[in-house]
N, C-alpha and C positions, 0 to 999 in steps of 0.2 A: 620631876616628870619623867626622866630616863629610866629610873628604876622602875616605875610602875609600867613602862613599855617593856622593859627587859622581863619583869616578872609575868607579864601577860604572854610574852613570846615562850618563855620557859612552860608556863602552865599549858598553853596551846600545844606545844611539842609534846608534853606528857600524856595529854588527852589522844592526840594523833598515835603516839606509839602505843598506847594501851589499847586503842581501838584495832590498830594493825595486828597486834599481838593477839587480841581476841579472835580476829578473823583467821589468822594463821592456825591457831589451835583448832578452831572448828573445822577447818580443811584438812589439817594434817594430824590430828589427835590419833594415836595408834589404837588399835582395838585389841588388846591383849592384857593379861594380868587382871587388874581390878577395874578394866573398862568393859563396856558392853554396847552394843548397838540397840538403842531404843527406837522402835518403829511405832509412830503416832499415825493417824489417819485424819485427813481433812473432811470437809462436809461432803465431798463427793465420793469418799471411800478411797481416795488415793493415798498410798503410803508414802510416809516421809521418814528418813532414817537419820539418826545423830548419834555419834559416838559420845558416850558420857562415862564419867567416873562413877562406879558403884560404891556405896557405903554399906558394909554388912555390920548389922547391929545384933549379934547373936541369933543370926537366921533371918531376920528381917531386913529386907533390902530397901535402901534409900537411894535417890538421886536428888540433886538440887540444881536449880537454875540459879546460878550465881552471877549472872551478867545481864546487860540491858537488852540484849537480842534474845528474845525467848519464844521464837515460833513454835518450837516443839512444845513448850510449857502451855501456850495458849490452845494448842490443839488438844492436847490432852485434858484440858479443862472443859472443852467442848465434847470430847469423846474420850472417856477414861479407860476404854479398852484399847490396851496397847500390847505390842509384843517385845520381847527382850531376846536378842540373839547373843549367846555366849558359848564358846567353845564349839561353834558349829550347829549348836541345838537352838531352836526357837520355842519360846515358852510364852503362853498368854498370861497377861497380868491385868489387874484393875489398878489404874493410878490414882492414888489418893492424895490430893494436896492437902498438907496439914499445915494451916496458917495459924500456929500458936507459938507463943514465945518458947514454950518448952521444947517444941519439935525443932525450932530453929536453933536453940542452944545445944540440943543433943547432935544434930547435923554438924555444928561448928566443931563440937568436941570429936566427932568421928573424922572430920576432915583434918584436924590437927594430929590426931592419933596416926592417920595413913601418911601424912605429909610432913609432919613435923611442925612445930609453931613457926619457924622461919619460912617453910615452904607455903604454909596456910596464908601467912600475912603477905608474902611476895605475890602469890595468885590473886588474893584479894585486891591489893593495890594495882595489879595489871587490869583488872576488871572494874576499876574505878569504885570500889567498895560498894557495888550494886547490891540492893537487899537480897539476902539468900531466901529462895522459895523451896522449901523441903516437900518432897513427893515421896510418899511410901509406895511400894510396889507389892501388891496382895495378889498371890497366884489365884488364877481362876479355872 
């Protein structure tokens, strides 16, 4: 019985740690290099900004929602007209969620290429292995 209680405590601590790290990443993620600020708009037209990692696939830009808290993802599903701010420039895009196994696999490959396999698995573990939701950004 003690081992079950001990395992429950360890599991609970891991979940709390993962959620805390996810929150810190959301607040303090730098916007430089392979990141950009994605501006989505709610039903009232109010902008919401989120720093995200960008995945360049031969000129095609992808972002991915790989955690359980996806406010920006739900907003772009309701209003796919978004803006991406990079290097001080703002460009309009149409966000296209691509819910296919092929797109998810391609985005995983791009993530492994940019972070290395160890970095990929570490980040996925910290985000509790939430399902990856690929979004292609098409210029408009």
